[in-house]
ZALO-984836 format. One record per residue (C-alpha): x, z, y; residue in three letters. Coordinates in Angstrom, 3 decimals. Layout:
REM residues N
+----------+----------+----------+-----+
|       px |       pz |       py |   r |
+----------+----------+----------+-----+
|        X |        Z |        Y | ala |
...
+----------+----------+----------+-----+
//
This chain:
REM residues 290
+----------+----------+----------+-----+
|       px |       pz |       py |   r |
+----------+----------+----------+-----+
|   -0.111 |  -14.520 |  -11.026 | unk |
|    2.844 |  -12.445 |   -9.982 | unk |
|    5.430 |  -14.739 |   -8.467 | unk |
|    9.058 |  -13.723 |   -8.292 | unk |
|   11.209 |  -14.849 |   -5.394 | unk |
|   14.931 |  -14.986 |   -4.877 | unk |
|   16.779 |  -12.060 |   -3.307 | unk |
|   16.574 |  -12.060 |    0.473 | unk |
|   13.120 |  -13.670 |    0.517 | unk |
|   11.091 |  -10.474 |    0.761 | unk |
|   10.050 |   -8.607 |    3.891 | unk |
|    8.422 |   -5.182 |    3.926 | unk |
|    5.779 |   -4.729 |    6.636 | unk |
|    4.785 |   -1.095 |    6.442 | unk |
|    2.397 |   -0.804 |    3.512 | unk |
|    2.428 |   -4.510 |    2.590 | unk |
|    5.008 |   -7.142 |    1.708 | unk |
|    5.586 |  -10.792 |    2.561 | unk |
|    7.659 |  -13.167 |    0.449 | unk |
|    8.423 |  -16.876 |    0.264 | unk |
|    7.839 |  -18.812 |   -2.961 | unk |
|    9.699 |  -21.978 |   -3.890 | unk |
|    8.574 |  -22.590 |   -7.463 | unk |
|   10.567 |  -24.812 |   -9.816 | unk |
|    9.706 |  -28.495 |   -9.997 | unk |
|    7.809 |  -29.784 |  -13.028 | unk |
|    7.992 |  -30.108 |  -15.968 | unk |
|    9.319 |  -26.540 |  -16.308 | unk |
|    6.692 |  -24.153 |  -14.912 | unk |
|    7.468 |  -20.453 |  -15.143 | unk |
|    4.651 |  -18.446 |  -16.703 | unk |
|    5.281 |  -14.747 |  -16.059 | unk |
|    3.763 |  -12.029 |  -18.181 | unk |
|    0.610 |  -10.311 |  -16.928 | unk |
|    1.067 |   -7.006 |  -15.161 | unk |
|   -1.231 |   -3.968 |  -15.562 | unk |
|   -4.585 |   -3.925 |  -13.788 | unk |
|   -3.307 |   -0.925 |  -11.837 | unk |
|   -0.489 |   -2.997 |  -10.296 | unk |
|    0.156 |   -1.715 |   -6.754 | unk |
|    0.152 |   -5.239 |   -5.273 | unk |
|   -2.573 |   -6.752 |   -7.404 | unk |
|   -4.160 |   -9.048 |   -4.797 | unk |
|   -1.915 |  -11.694 |   -3.295 | unk |
|   -2.779 |  -14.337 |   -0.717 | unk |
|   -0.676 |  -17.506 |   -0.582 | unk |
|   -0.438 |  -20.015 |    2.256 | unk |
|    1.099 |  -23.343 |    1.265 | unk |
|    3.368 |  -24.399 |    4.119 | unk |
|    5.097 |  -27.412 |    2.622 | unk |
|    4.450 |  -30.065 |    0.018 | unk |
|    1.757 |  -29.794 |   -2.608 | unk |
|    1.801 |  -26.828 |   -4.954 | unk |
|    0.183 |  -26.664 |   -8.368 | unk |
|   -0.919 |  -23.230 |   -9.528 | unk |
|   -1.626 |  -22.867 |  -13.216 | unk |
|   -3.575 |  -20.230 |  -15.087 | unk |
|   -3.702 |  -20.582 |  -18.828 | unk |
|   -4.684 |  -24.271 |  -19.203 | unk |
|   -6.404 |  -24.573 |  -15.850 | unk |
|   -4.570 |  -25.915 |  -12.809 | unk |
|   -5.362 |  -26.160 |   -9.122 | unk |
|   -3.457 |  -28.206 |   -6.545 | unk |
|   -3.073 |  -26.832 |   -3.014 | unk |
|   -2.039 |  -28.929 |   -0.066 | unk |
|   -0.014 |  -27.730 |    2.890 | unk |
|   -2.312 |  -25.526 |    4.992 | unk |
|   -4.400 |  -24.291 |    2.057 | unk |
|   -4.870 |  -20.607 |    1.300 | unk |
|   -5.165 |  -19.276 |   -2.229 | unk |
|   -6.048 |  -15.832 |   -3.553 | unk |
|   -4.679 |  -14.815 |   -6.899 | unk |
|   -4.653 |  -11.768 |   -9.119 | unk |
|   -1.264 |  -10.334 |  -10.103 | unk |
|   -2.891 |   -8.909 |  -13.235 | unk |
|   -3.735 |  -12.371 |  -14.587 | unk |
|   -1.221 |  -14.399 |  -16.625 | unk |
|   -0.399 |  -17.526 |  -14.662 | unk |
|    2.407 |  -19.597 |  -13.236 | unk |
|    3.159 |  -22.104 |  -10.497 | unk |
|    4.889 |  -25.437 |  -10.288 | unk |
|    5.610 |  -27.647 |   -7.298 | unk |
|    4.549 |  -31.265 |   -6.990 | unk |
|    7.279 |  -32.795 |   -4.885 | unk |
|    5.515 |  -36.040 |   -3.910 | unk |
|    4.936 |  -34.750 |   -0.391 | unk |
|    8.179 |  -32.903 |    0.154 | unk |
|    9.597 |  -29.570 |   -1.008 | unk |
|    6.796 |  -27.167 |   -1.909 | unk |
|    6.822 |  -23.729 |   -0.362 | unk |
|    4.322 |  -20.907 |    0.107 | unk |
|    4.250 |  -17.659 |    2.064 | unk |
|    2.816 |  -14.825 |   -0.039 | unk |
|    1.101 |  -11.713 |    1.328 | unk |
|    1.190 |   -8.953 |   -1.304 | unk |
|   -1.684 |   -6.507 |   -0.813 | unk |
|   -1.904 |   -3.043 |   -2.413 | unk |
|   -5.314 |   -2.763 |   -4.049 | unk |
|   -6.299 |    0.388 |   -2.171 | unk |
|   -5.941 |   -1.388 |    1.189 | unk |
|   -8.482 |   -4.095 |    0.296 | unk |
|  -12.009 |   -2.641 |    0.390 | unk |
|  -13.651 |   -5.819 |   -0.935 | unk |
|  -15.149 |   -5.173 |   -4.404 | unk |
|  -12.935 |   -6.344 |   -7.257 | unk |
|  -15.663 |   -8.510 |   -8.804 | unk |
|  -16.026 |  -10.374 |   -5.503 | unk |
|  -12.289 |  -10.959 |   -5.212 | unk |
|  -12.089 |  -12.183 |   -8.796 | unk |
|  -14.750 |  -14.778 |   -7.965 | unk |
|  -12.599 |  -16.091 |   -5.107 | unk |
|   -9.367 |  -16.592 |   -7.051 | unk |
|   -7.658 |  -19.749 |   -8.292 | unk |
|   -9.093 |  -22.285 |   -5.842 | unk |
|   -7.727 |  -23.822 |   -2.652 | unk |
|   -9.338 |  -22.642 |    0.578 | unk |
|   -8.554 |  -24.753 |    3.668 | unk |
|   -7.589 |  -22.596 |    6.645 | unk |
|  -10.487 |  -23.814 |    8.784 | unk |
|  -11.363 |  -22.284 |   12.186 | unk |
|  -12.314 |  -18.662 |   11.789 | unk |
|  -10.691 |  -15.841 |    9.789 | unk |
|   -8.863 |  -18.314 |    7.543 | unk |
|   -7.203 |  -20.064 |   10.466 | unk |
|   -6.162 |  -16.754 |   11.999 | unk |
|   -4.653 |  -15.533 |    8.732 | unk |
|   -2.999 |  -18.885 |    8.094 | unk |
|   -1.420 |  -18.928 |   11.532 | unk |
|   -0.171 |  -15.385 |   11.080 | unk |
|    1.420 |  -16.136 |    7.694 | unk |
|    2.917 |  -19.413 |    8.890 | unk |
|    5.023 |  -17.409 |   11.318 | unk |
|    6.896 |  -15.916 |    8.365 | unk |
|    7.822 |  -19.295 |    6.887 | unk |
|   11.169 |  -19.266 |    8.684 | unk |
|   13.045 |  -16.459 |    6.956 | unk |
|   15.927 |  -16.668 |    9.422 | unk |
|   13.690 |  -14.960 |   12.003 | unk |
|   12.956 |  -11.950 |    9.772 | unk |
|   15.918 |   -9.787 |   10.861 | unk |
|   14.764 |  -10.057 |   14.490 | unk |
|   11.278 |   -8.717 |   13.754 | unk |
|   10.361 |   -5.290 |   15.090 | unk |
|    7.276 |   -3.082 |   14.776 | unk |
|    6.948 |   -4.156 |   11.148 | unk |
|    4.462 |   -1.355 |   10.447 | unk |
|    2.070 |   -2.741 |   13.040 | unk |
|    2.572 |   -6.247 |   11.708 | unk |
|    1.624 |   -4.935 |    8.271 | unk |
|   -1.558 |   -3.369 |    9.638 | unk |
|   -2.418 |   -6.653 |   11.361 | unk |
|   -1.778 |   -8.549 |    8.123 | unk |
|   -4.144 |   -6.264 |    6.202 | unk |
|   -6.873 |   -6.551 |    8.842 | unk |
|   -6.646 |  -10.365 |    8.931 | unk |
|   -6.593 |  -10.652 |    5.131 | unk |
|   -9.558 |   -8.315 |    4.708 | unk |
|  -11.523 |  -10.187 |    7.391 | unk |
|  -10.757 |  -13.485 |    5.639 | unk |
|  -11.663 |  -12.249 |    2.145 | unk |
|  -14.785 |  -10.426 |    3.329 | unk |
|  -15.931 |  -13.532 |    5.205 | unk |
|  -15.587 |  -15.645 |    2.062 | unk |
|  -17.266 |  -13.069 |   -0.160 | unk |
|  -20.156 |  -12.615 |    2.258 | unk |
|  -20.632 |  -16.379 |    2.657 | unk |
|  -20.998 |  -16.699 |   -1.105 | unk |
|  -23.389 |  -13.770 |   -1.442 | unk |
|  -20.877 |  -11.564 |   -3.234 | unk |
|  -21.287 |   -8.611 |   -0.860 | unk |
|  -24.376 |   -6.464 |   -0.641 | unk |
|  -23.135 |   -4.167 |    2.100 | unk |
|  -20.770 |   -4.378 |    5.017 | unk |
|  -17.134 |   -3.371 |    4.715 | unk |
|  -15.586 |   -0.275 |    6.207 | unk |
|  -13.620 |   -0.676 |    9.415 | unk |
|   -9.835 |   -0.490 |    9.612 | unk |
|  -10.143 |    3.097 |   10.828 | unk |
|  -12.433 |    3.962 |    7.908 | unk |
|   -9.866 |    2.506 |    5.497 | unk |
|   -7.133 |    4.567 |    7.092 | unk |
|   -9.237 |    7.708 |    6.888 | unk |
|   -9.950 |    7.034 |    3.219 | unk |
|   -6.238 |    6.571 |    2.551 | unk |
|   -5.449 |    9.762 |    4.467 | unk |
|   -7.916 |   11.682 |    2.282 | unk |
|   -6.240 |   10.204 |   -0.779 | unk |
|   -2.810 |   11.234 |    0.506 | unk |
|   -3.967 |   14.780 |    1.227 | unk |
|   -5.498 |   15.074 |   -2.216 | unk |
|   -2.211 |   13.969 |   -3.753 | unk |
|   -0.306 |   16.552 |   -1.700 | unk |
|   -2.655 |   19.361 |   -2.713 | unk |
|   -2.235 |   18.458 |   -6.385 | unk |
|    1.550 |   18.448 |   -6.071 | unk |
|    2.360 |   21.332 |   -3.736 | unk |
|    4.628 |   22.938 |   -6.334 | unk |
|    6.970 |   19.955 |   -6.533 | unk |
|   10.285 |   20.692 |   -4.858 | unk |
|   10.786 |   16.991 |   -4.130 | unk |
|    7.481 |   16.630 |   -2.283 | unk |
|    8.455 |   14.955 |    0.983 | unk |
|    7.267 |   12.173 |    3.271 | unk |
|    9.381 |    9.738 |    1.250 | unk |
|    7.933 |   10.710 |   -2.140 | unk |
|    4.387 |   10.880 |   -0.756 | unk |
|    4.708 |    7.407 |    0.791 | unk |
|    6.227 |    5.969 |   -2.400 | unk |
|    3.361 |    7.368 |   -4.494 | unk |
|    0.886 |    5.436 |   -2.329 | unk |
|    2.970 |    2.258 |   -1.941 | unk |
|    3.213 |    2.602 |    1.827 | unk |
|    6.155 |    3.092 |    4.169 | unk |
|    7.168 |    6.497 |    5.522 | unk |
|    6.491 |    5.168 |    9.008 | unk |
|    2.948 |    4.182 |    8.071 | unk |
|    2.452 |    7.615 |    6.478 | unk |
|    3.390 |    9.238 |    9.788 | unk |
|    0.965 |    6.899 |   11.562 | unk |
|   -1.844 |    8.109 |    9.298 | unk |
|   -1.130 |   11.688 |   10.390 | unk |
|   -1.065 |   10.881 |   14.107 | unk |
|   -4.644 |   12.130 |   14.515 | unk |
|   -3.687 |   15.446 |   12.880 | unk |
|   -2.229 |   18.258 |   14.931 | unk |
|    0.664 |   18.632 |   12.460 | unk |
|    3.396 |   16.325 |   11.202 | unk |
|    3.451 |   15.414 |    7.521 | unk |
|    6.107 |   18.055 |    6.750 | unk |
|    4.296 |   20.728 |    8.743 | unk |
|    0.979 |   19.939 |    7.045 | unk |
|    2.593 |   20.240 |    3.615 | unk |
|    4.325 |   23.501 |    4.585 | unk |
|    1.088 |   24.976 |    5.921 | unk |
|   -0.793 |   24.149 |    2.721 | unk |
|    2.002 |   25.684 |    0.639 | unk |
|    1.972 |   28.866 |    2.699 | unk |
|   -1.810 |   29.122 |    2.359 | unk |
|   -1.539 |   28.943 |   -1.430 | unk |
|    1.298 |   31.472 |   -1.458 | unk |
|   -0.675 |   33.854 |    0.768 | unk |
|   -3.673 |   33.612 |   -1.574 | unk |
|   -1.456 |   34.447 |   -4.558 | unk |
|    0.081 |   37.430 |   -2.766 | unk |
|   -3.380 |   38.823 |   -2.064 | unk |
|   -4.524 |   38.271 |   -5.666 | unk |
|   -4.359 |   41.566 |   -7.606 | unk |
|   -4.280 |   39.706 |  -10.909 | unk |
|   -0.888 |   38.254 |   -9.902 | unk |
|    0.668 |   41.603 |   -8.948 | unk |
|    3.278 |   41.343 |  -11.710 | unk |
|    4.682 |   38.136 |  -10.270 | unk |
|    7.568 |   38.614 |   -7.870 | unk |
|    7.457 |   37.363 |   -4.298 | unk |
|   10.250 |   34.891 |   -5.012 | unk |
|    8.405 |   33.563 |   -8.066 | unk |
|    5.303 |   32.930 |   -5.991 | unk |
|    7.376 |   31.159 |   -3.362 | unk |
|    8.961 |   28.931 |   -6.000 | unk |
|    5.542 |   28.189 |   -7.462 | unk |
|    4.507 |   26.633 |   -4.173 | unk |
|    7.620 |   24.648 |   -3.375 | unk |
|    9.903 |   27.263 |   -1.746 | unk |
|   12.925 |   27.519 |   -4.068 | unk |
|   14.910 |   29.512 |   -1.489 | unk |
|   13.536 |   33.050 |   -1.209 | unk |
|   15.009 |   33.642 |    2.247 | unk |
|   13.565 |   30.391 |    3.578 | unk |
|   10.178 |   31.314 |    2.095 | unk |
|   10.280 |   34.727 |    3.756 | unk |
|   11.169 |   33.232 |    7.154 | unk |
|    8.464 |   30.573 |    6.947 | unk |
|    5.848 |   33.099 |    5.831 | unk |
|    6.732 |   35.551 |    8.590 | unk |
|    6.632 |   32.821 |   11.215 | unk |
|    3.179 |   31.753 |   10.031 | unk |
|    1.567 |   35.169 |    9.466 | unk |
|    3.643 |   37.651 |   11.476 | unk |
|    4.865 |   39.711 |    8.513 | unk |
|    7.191 |   39.048 |    5.559 | unk |
|    5.533 |   38.200 |    2.238 | unk |
|    6.363 |   41.549 |    0.626 | unk |
|    4.635 |   43.483 |    3.382 | unk |
|    1.661 |   41.129 |    3.317 | unk |
|    1.281 |   41.790 |   -0.400 | unk |
|    1.065 |   45.544 |    0.259 | unk |
|   -1.355 |   45.109 |    3.152 | unk |
|   -3.167 |   41.776 |    2.792 | unk |
|   -5.168 |   40.488 |    5.717 | unk |
|   -8.055 |   38.047 |    5.942 | unk |
+----------+----------+----------+-----+
//
């Protein structure tokens, strides 16, 4: 189920997104096409905050009352209609990138397409958090959206893990929020190392490739001694230095090596190399150092 919402009803919170759904009244349900299993926001948690909402998947249907939570899979073909007997139906949707939810996919699939009352515990905490986004007029006044996104992920993971564990779907405990961040940071670094030669490699393109905000990307690097840009530049210079010391690459010009590792401007490459290693790249090639 991958619900579309009208313009102006979406809010980006760092690496996650919140939207408000007001589905059409019956008898005209909208049944969107399935999206790929690799969809960046595959897992979506809905909180019904008004009326009664009927969610349909193929020929199956489930009715959710106000206050119910529902997990659904954006990769599954489904639709939603609103039953208006108890007032206008509305739901707040938390869109979760798959890599931020460390609960096994088979466990999540077992929890989909059924109403879950937001009883005391993780469900009540998540429900209360999402209910605060029901009034879209307050969205422009929100600040620290990156931290709100991190809180949303932590609450959603706690809620989903609690359900999965209660039903015997988990064999081991889940990693902590810090462990998830460290895993994402390793993924980001691996991406950077595979793409060092791209001229457009920047915090913006790196964040976009991982479906997170630039601000959240910088937060991931806070425990590093370098900023994102400095870390990328250092890795590029290391690769360039290795090429300059490689006798098998002697026929390649200094400028060509710089361009290979993301320095299209030869003068800028020379300045950056000299600042890092104390000598210009041409001299380093003649007298390489460990």
